[in-house]
PAZAGU-354654 format. One record per residue (C-alpha): x, y, z; residue in one letter; residue number from 1. Coordinates in Angstrom, 1 decimal. Example, Ala and Ser with C-alpha at 12.3 -4.5 7.8 and 13.67 -1.06 7.14 Angstrom:
<recs>
((12.3; -4.5; 7.8); A; 1)
((13.7; -1.1; 7.1); S; 2)
</recs>
This chain:
<recs>
((-39.8; 14.5; 27.5); M; 1)
((-37.2; 15.3; 24.9); K; 2)
((-37.2; 18.8; 23.6); A; 3)
((-38.2; 19.4; 20.0); T; 4)
((-37.3; 22.0; 17.5); I; 5)
((-40.9; 23.4; 18.0); R; 6)
((-40.1; 23.8; 21.7); D; 7)
((-36.9; 25.8; 20.9); V; 8)
((-38.8; 28.0; 18.5); A; 9)
((-41.5; 28.7; 21.1); R; 10)
((-39.0; 29.6; 23.8); L; 11)
((-36.9; 31.8; 21.6); A; 12)
((-40.0; 33.4; 20.0); E; 13)
((-38.9; 32.7; 16.5); V; 14)
((-40.1; 30.4; 13.6); S; 15)
((-39.0; 26.8; 13.2); I; 16)
((-37.1; 27.7; 10.0); S; 17)
((-35.1; 30.3; 12.0); T; 18)
((-34.0; 27.6; 14.5); V; 19)
((-32.9; 25.4; 11.5); S; 20)
((-30.9; 28.3; 10.0); R; 21)
((-29.2; 29.0; 13.3); V; 22)
((-28.1; 25.4; 13.5); M; 23)
((-27.0; 25.0; 9.9); N; 24)
((-26.3; 28.5; 8.6); A; 25)
((-25.9; 30.8; 11.7); P; 26)
((-24.4; 33.6; 9.6); E; 27)
((-27.7; 34.1; 7.9); T; 28)
((-29.6; 35.0; 11.1); V; 29)
((-29.3; 38.4; 12.8); V; 30)
((-27.4; 38.3; 16.1); A; 31)
((-30.3; 39.1; 18.4); S; 32)
((-32.4; 36.1; 17.1); K; 33)
((-29.4; 33.9; 16.9); R; 34)
((-28.5; 34.5; 20.6); D; 35)
((-32.1; 33.8; 21.7); R; 36)
((-32.1; 30.5; 19.8); V; 37)
((-28.8; 29.4; 21.1); L; 38)
((-29.9; 30.2; 24.7); E; 39)
((-33.1; 28.3; 24.2); A; 40)
((-31.1; 25.3; 22.8); I; 41)
((-28.9; 25.4; 25.9); R; 42)
((-31.8; 25.7; 28.4); Q; 43)
((-33.8; 22.9; 26.7); L; 44)
((-30.7; 20.7; 26.0); Q; 45)
((-32.0; 20.3; 22.5); Y; 46)
((-30.4; 17.8; 20.1); Q; 47)
((-31.7; 17.5; 16.6); P; 48)
((-32.4; 13.9; 15.6); N; 49)
((-30.8; 12.3; 12.5); A; 50)
((-34.0; 12.2; 10.6); F; 51)
((-34.6; 16.0; 11.0); A; 52)
((-30.9; 16.6; 10.1); R; 53)
((-31.3; 14.5; 7.0); G; 54)
((-34.4; 16.5; 5.9); L; 55)
((-32.5; 19.7; 6.2); I; 56)
((-29.4; 18.5; 4.2); Y; 57)
((-31.2; 16.0; 2.0); K; 58)
((-28.6; 13.4; 3.3); K; 59)
((-28.8; 10.5; 5.7); S; 60)
((-25.2; 11.1; 7.0); F; 61)
((-24.8; 7.3; 6.8); T; 62)
((-22.2; 5.3; 5.0); L; 63)
((-22.4; 1.6; 4.0); G; 64)
((-19.6; -0.9; 4.2); L; 65)
((-19.8; -4.2; 2.3); L; 66)
((-17.3; -6.8; 3.5); I; 67)
((-16.9; -10.5; 2.4); P; 68)
((-16.2; -12.1; 5.8); D; 69)
((-16.8; -10.4; 9.1); I; 70)
((-15.1; -13.3; 11.0); E; 71)
((-11.8; -12.5; 9.2); N; 72)
((-9.7; -10.5; 11.6); L; 73)
((-8.5; -8.3; 8.8); Y; 74)
((-11.9; -6.6; 8.6); Y; 75)
((-11.9; -5.8; 12.3); A; 76)
((-9.1; -3.3; 11.7); G; 77)
((-10.9; -2.0; 8.6); I; 78)
((-14.1; -1.5; 10.4); I; 79)
((-12.3; 0.2; 13.3); R; 80)
((-10.6; 2.7; 11.0); G; 81)
((-13.7; 3.4; 9.0); M; 82)
((-15.8; 3.9; 12.2); Q; 83)
((-13.3; 6.3; 13.7); D; 84)
((-13.3; 8.3; 10.4); A; 85)
((-17.1; 8.3; 10.3); C; 86)
((-17.2; 9.6; 13.9); N; 87)
((-14.9; 12.5; 13.0); K; 88)
((-16.7; 13.3; 9.7); L; 89)
((-20.3; 13.1; 11.2); G; 90)
((-21.5; 9.8; 9.7); Y; 91)
((-23.0; 6.7; 11.0); S; 92)
((-21.8; 3.4; 9.6); L; 93)
((-23.9; 0.4; 8.4); M; 94)
((-22.0; -2.9; 7.8); I; 95)
((-23.1; -5.9; 5.8); S; 96)
((-21.4; -9.3; 5.4); N; 97)
((-21.7; -10.6; 1.8); T; 98)
((-19.8; -14.0; 1.9); D; 99)
((-18.8; -13.1; -1.6); R; 100)
((-22.3; -14.2; -2.7); D; 101)
((-23.4; -12.1; -5.7); Q; 102)
((-27.2; -12.4; -4.9); E; 103)
((-26.5; -11.3; -1.4); R; 104)
((-24.3; -8.4; -2.5); M; 105)
((-27.0; -7.1; -4.8); L; 106)
((-29.6; -7.4; -2.1); A; 107)
((-27.5; -5.4; 0.3); Y; 108)
((-26.9; -2.7; -2.3); I; 109)
((-30.7; -2.5; -2.7); D; 110)
((-31.1; -2.4; 1.1); A; 111)
((-28.6; 0.4; 1.4); F; 112)
((-30.4; 2.3; -1.3); H; 113)
((-33.7; 1.9; 0.6); E; 114)
((-32.0; 3.2; 3.8); K; 115)
((-30.8; 6.1; 1.7); Q; 116)
((-27.1; 5.8; 2.6); V; 117)
((-25.0; 8.6; 1.2); D; 118)
((-22.3; 6.3; -0.1); G; 119)
((-20.8; 2.8; 0.0); I; 120)
((-17.4; 1.3; 0.5); V; 121)
((-17.0; -2.1; -1.2); L; 122)
((-14.1; -4.1; 0.3); A; 123)
((-12.0; -6.9; -1.0); S; 124)
((-14.3; -8.1; -3.8); D; 125)
((-14.2; -7.8; -7.6); R; 126)
((-16.5; -5.1; -9.0); L; 127)
((-18.6; -7.3; -11.2); Y; 128)
((-20.6; -5.7; -14.0); P; 129)
((-23.8; -6.4; -12.1); E; 130)
((-22.5; -4.5; -9.0); Y; 131)
((-21.4; -1.6; -11.1); H; 132)
((-24.8; -1.4; -12.9); E; 133)
((-26.8; -1.6; -9.7); R; 134)
((-24.8; 1.0; -7.9); L; 135)
((-24.9; 3.3; -10.9); T; 136)
((-28.6; 2.8; -11.4); R; 137)
((-29.2; 3.6; -7.7); C; 138)
((-26.9; 6.6; -8.0); R; 139)
((-24.9; 5.6; -5.0); I; 140)
((-21.4; 7.0; -4.9); P; 141)
((-18.9; 4.3; -3.9); F; 142)
((-15.2; 3.6; -3.2); V; 143)
((-13.3; 0.4; -3.5); L; 144)
((-11.2; -0.8; -0.6); L; 145)
((-8.4; -3.4; -0.9); S; 146)
((-9.6; -3.9; -4.4); T; 147)
((-9.7; -1.9; -7.7); H; 148)
((-11.4; -1.8; -11.1); S; 149)
((-9.4; -1.8; -14.3); D; 150)
((-12.6; -1.4; -16.3); E; 151)
((-14.1; 1.6; -14.6); H; 152)
((-12.9; 5.0; -13.3); E; 153)
((-13.8; 4.2; -9.7); V; 154)
((-11.9; 5.6; -6.6); P; 155)
((-10.0; 2.9; -4.8); S; 156)
((-7.5; 2.5; -1.9); I; 157)
((-5.2; -0.5; -1.4); E; 158)
((-1.6; -1.6; -1.1); V; 159)
((0.6; -2.7; -4.0); D; 160)
((0.1; -6.4; -3.7); D; 161)
((2.6; -7.4; -6.3); E; 162)
((5.4; -5.3; -4.7); A; 163)
((4.5; -6.4; -1.2); A; 164)
((4.7; -10.1; -2.2); A; 165)
((7.9; -9.5; -4.0); Y; 166)
((9.4; -8.0; -0.9); D; 167)
((8.3; -11.0; 1.2); A; 168)
((9.9; -13.6; -1.1); V; 169)
((13.0; -11.5; -1.7); K; 170)
((13.4; -11.4; 2.1); F; 171)
((13.3; -15.3; 2.2); L; 172)
((15.8; -15.5; -0.7); I; 173)
((18.2; -13.0; 1.1); D; 174)
((18.1; -15.3; 4.1); L; 175)
((19.6; -18.0; 1.9); G; 176)
((16.5; -20.0; 1.1); H; 177)
((16.4; -21.7; -2.3); R; 178)
((13.5; -24.2; -1.9); E; 179)
((10.5; -21.9; -1.5); I; 180)
((6.8; -22.6; -1.7); G; 181)
((3.6; -20.6; -1.5); M; 182)
((0.1; -20.9; -0.1); I; 183)
((-2.1; -18.7; -2.3); G; 184)
((-5.7; -17.7; -2.7); F; 185)
((-7.8; -20.4; -4.5); S; 186)
((-10.9; -18.5; -5.6); H; 187)
((-10.7; -17.7; -9.3); H; 188)
((-12.0; -14.2; -8.9); D; 189)
((-9.6; -13.1; -6.2); S; 190)
((-8.3; -9.5; -6.6); I; 191)
((-5.2; -9.9; -4.4); A; 192)
((-4.3; -13.5; -5.5); G; 193)
((-2.9; -12.9; -9.0); P; 194)
((-0.6; -9.9; -8.1); P; 195)
((0.7; -11.6; -5.0); R; 196)
((1.6; -14.7; -7.1); Y; 197)
((3.2; -12.3; -9.7); A; 198)
((5.3; -10.9; -6.9); G; 199)
((6.3; -14.4; -5.8); F; 200)
((7.3; -15.3; -9.4); V; 201)
((9.2; -12.0; -10.0); R; 202)
((11.4; -12.5; -6.9); A; 203)
((12.2; -16.0; -7.9); L; 204)
((13.0; -15.1; -11.5); A; 205)
((15.4; -12.4; -10.5); E; 206)
((17.5; -14.9; -8.6); T; 207)
((17.3; -17.8; -11.0); G; 208)
((14.9; -19.8; -8.9); L; 209)
((12.1; -20.1; -11.5); E; 210)
((11.7; -23.8; -10.7); D; 211)
((10.0; -22.8; -7.5); N; 212)
((7.2; -21.0; -9.3); A; 213)
((5.0; -24.1; -9.5); G; 214)
((5.4; -25.0; -5.9); R; 215)
((2.1; -23.4; -4.9); V; 216)
((-1.0; -24.8; -3.2); K; 217)
((-4.1; -22.7; -2.7); N; 218)
((-6.8; -22.2; -0.1); A; 219)
((-9.7; -19.9; 0.7); N; 220)
((-9.7; -17.5; 3.6); H; 221)
((-9.7; -20.1; 6.4); R; 222)
((-7.0; -21.5; 8.8); F; 223)
((-8.3; -25.1; 8.2); E; 224)
((-8.0; -24.9; 4.5); E; 225)
((-4.5; -23.4; 4.7); A; 226)
((-3.6; -26.4; 7.0); Y; 227)
((-4.7; -28.8; 4.3); Q; 228)
((-2.9; -26.8; 1.6); A; 229)
((0.3; -27.0; 3.6); A; 230)
((-0.1; -30.8; 3.9); H; 231)
((-0.5; -30.9; 0.1); E; 232)
((2.5; -28.6; -0.5); L; 233)
((4.9; -30.5; 1.8); F; 234)
((3.7; -33.8; 0.5); T; 235)
((4.6; -32.7; -3.0); A; 236)
((7.7; -30.8; -2.1); Y; 237)
((9.2; -32.1; 1.2); P; 238)
((12.5; -30.3; 0.6); S; 239)
((11.0; -26.8; 1.1); L; 240)
((12.8; -24.7; 3.6); T; 241)
((10.6; -21.6; 3.4); A; 242)
((6.9; -20.7; 2.6); V; 243)
((5.3; -17.5; 1.6); F; 244)
((1.7; -17.3; 2.7); C; 245)
((-0.6; -14.6; 1.2); V; 246)
((-2.4; -14.1; 4.5); A; 247)
((-1.4; -14.3; 8.2); D; 248)
((-4.2; -16.9; 8.8); E; 249)
((-2.6; -19.0; 6.1); F; 250)
((0.8; -18.7; 7.8); A; 251)
((-0.8; -19.8; 11.1); M; 252)
((-2.4; -22.8; 9.4); G; 253)
((1.0; -23.7; 7.8); T; 254)
((2.9; -23.4; 11.1); I; 255)
((0.3; -25.5; 12.9); S; 256)
((0.6; -28.2; 10.2); Y; 257)
((4.4; -28.2; 10.5); L; 258)
((4.3; -28.3; 14.3); K; 259)
((2.0; -31.4; 14.1); D; 260)
((4.6; -33.1; 11.9); R; 261)
((7.4; -32.1; 14.3); N; 262)
((9.0; -29.8; 11.8); I; 263)
((10.6; -26.8; 13.5); L; 264)
((9.7; -23.2; 12.6); V; 265)
((12.0; -21.4; 11.9); P; 266)
((14.6; -24.1; 12.7); G; 267)
((13.8; -26.2; 9.6); Q; 268)
((11.3; -24.1; 7.7); V; 269)
((10.8; -20.3; 7.7); S; 270)
((7.3; -19.0; 7.2); V; 271)
((6.2; -15.4; 6.3); I; 272)
((2.7; -14.1; 6.2); G; 273)
((0.8; -11.1; 4.9); F; 274)
((-1.4; -8.5; 6.6); D; 275)
((0.1; -8.1; 10.1); N; 276)
((-3.1; -9.0; 12.0); L; 277)
((-3.1; -8.4; 15.8); R; 278)
((-2.7; -12.1; 16.2); M; 279)
((0.5; -12.1; 14.3); A; 280)
((2.4; -10.8; 17.3); G; 281)
((0.6; -13.2; 19.7); M; 282)
((1.1; -16.4; 17.7); F; 283)
((3.9; -18.8; 18.6); I; 284)
((6.3; -18.3; 17.0); P; 285)
((5.5; -14.7; 16.4); K; 286)
((4.9; -14.2; 12.6); L; 287)
((7.3; -12.5; 10.3); T; 288)
((4.8; -10.8; 7.9); T; 289)
((4.1; -8.0; 5.4); I; 290)
((2.2; -5.4; 7.2); A; 291)
((-0.7; -3.7; 5.5); Q; 292)
((-1.8; -0.4; 7.2); P; 293)
((-5.2; -2.0; 7.9); I; 294)
((-6.7; 0.7; 10.2); Y; 295)
((-5.4; 3.4; 8.0); E; 296)
((-7.0; 1.7; 4.9); L; 297)
((-10.4; 1.8; 6.6); G; 298)
((-9.9; 5.4; 7.8); Y; 299)
((-8.8; 6.6; 4.4); R; 300)
((-11.6; 4.8; 2.6); A; 301)
((-14.2; 6.8; 4.6); A; 302)
((-12.2; 10.0; 4.0); E; 303)
((-12.1; 9.2; 0.3); K; 304)
((-15.8; 8.6; 0.1); L; 305)
((-16.5; 11.8; 2.0); H; 306)
((-14.3; 13.6; -0.5); E; 307)
((-16.3; 12.1; -3.3); L; 308)
((-19.6; 13.0; -1.7); L; 309)
((-18.7; 16.6; -0.9); T; 310)
((-16.8; 17.6; -4.1); T; 311)
((-18.1; 15.1; -6.7); G; 312)
((-14.5; 13.8; -7.3); K; 313)
((-11.4; 12.6; -5.6); V; 314)
((-7.9; 14.0; -5.9); E; 315)
((-6.2; 10.5; -6.3); V; 316)
((-8.4; 8.0; -8.2); L; 317)
((-6.4; 4.8; -7.5); R; 318)
((-4.5; 5.3; -4.3); E; 319)
((-1.8; 3.0; -3.0); K; 320)
((-0.8; 2.9; 0.7); M; 321)
((2.6; 1.7; 1.9); P; 322)
((3.4; -1.7; 3.2); H; 323)
((6.3; -2.8; 5.3); R; 324)
((8.2; -6.0; 6.3); L; 325)
((7.9; -6.9; 10.0); I; 326)
((10.5; -9.4; 11.0); V; 327)
((9.6; -11.6; 14.0); R; 328)
((10.3; -15.2; 15.1); E; 329)
((8.9; -17.4; 12.2); S; 330)
((11.9; -16.7; 9.8); S; 331)
((15.5; -17.4; 10.1); R; 332)
((18.6; -17.4; 7.9); E; 333)
((19.1; -20.7; 6.1); R; 334)
((21.4; -22.9; 8.1); G; 335)
((21.6; -20.7; 11.2); A; 336)
((21.7; -22.5; 14.5); P; 337)
</recs>
């Protein structure tokens, strides 16, 4: 039978409260009693359960993570980073998939509140007034990941989407491409969609290619929808020689469409993605893409939430992490053999 705190107290001949103080504030216990308790813990191989630990600290040592699509490979890296940080910081992690459904999101917030999670990370979704009101009413500290709020002073961690998209399109322009299209995000409440489009437009405007700004078709977060968007894009603009895709899965859908039409990538059309998923280096051709530090974003989100929980504030409210261009096989200089 597993040893209890009562067993430790009996063996060490001290009170249960003394055992608790040895585990949580050992400097408050005289050396003789502390040594007896530690020896009893060793002999009995005692491990305090999470519930008892929570009663002592008035915390659950559990964080919640709300993500919109657990099937999206982007979130695998986010979850891995956050889980590793939680392990280091002494938290458990609860994950819920929202499908960007507002009723489901509110229900999960309520569920996390009932489970007494210490804090929540909300990933890749707009902070609607209903979410903010519910989280505030439940008094749950929270951090935004791969999103931000302009209306509220809420801690957030993300990349600079506008600058990253600009770098992607500028790279295509520097390769000599002048007929450039884009596969963007279609949902009207997208956080990343507008700034990535703004980066696309800024790069075009700086080089006198404003006519390309309307050469955009949109999709949701699925390969199949990107395939259809690529069909619509190239039907409308068959002269395109390069495409900027706002997600690697979109780039894969675009390349698959072009392959099915016997259009060579990068021989005839260069394609650049966004994210640098693990699959980006396995796909054929290997994707040129804008790399987000996906694992680090998840890890830092947990650290940021821990900082908020332990100090009541964060040093950097709206934090930006660096992106970088990864050049692989799906892009080529215009006209190169």
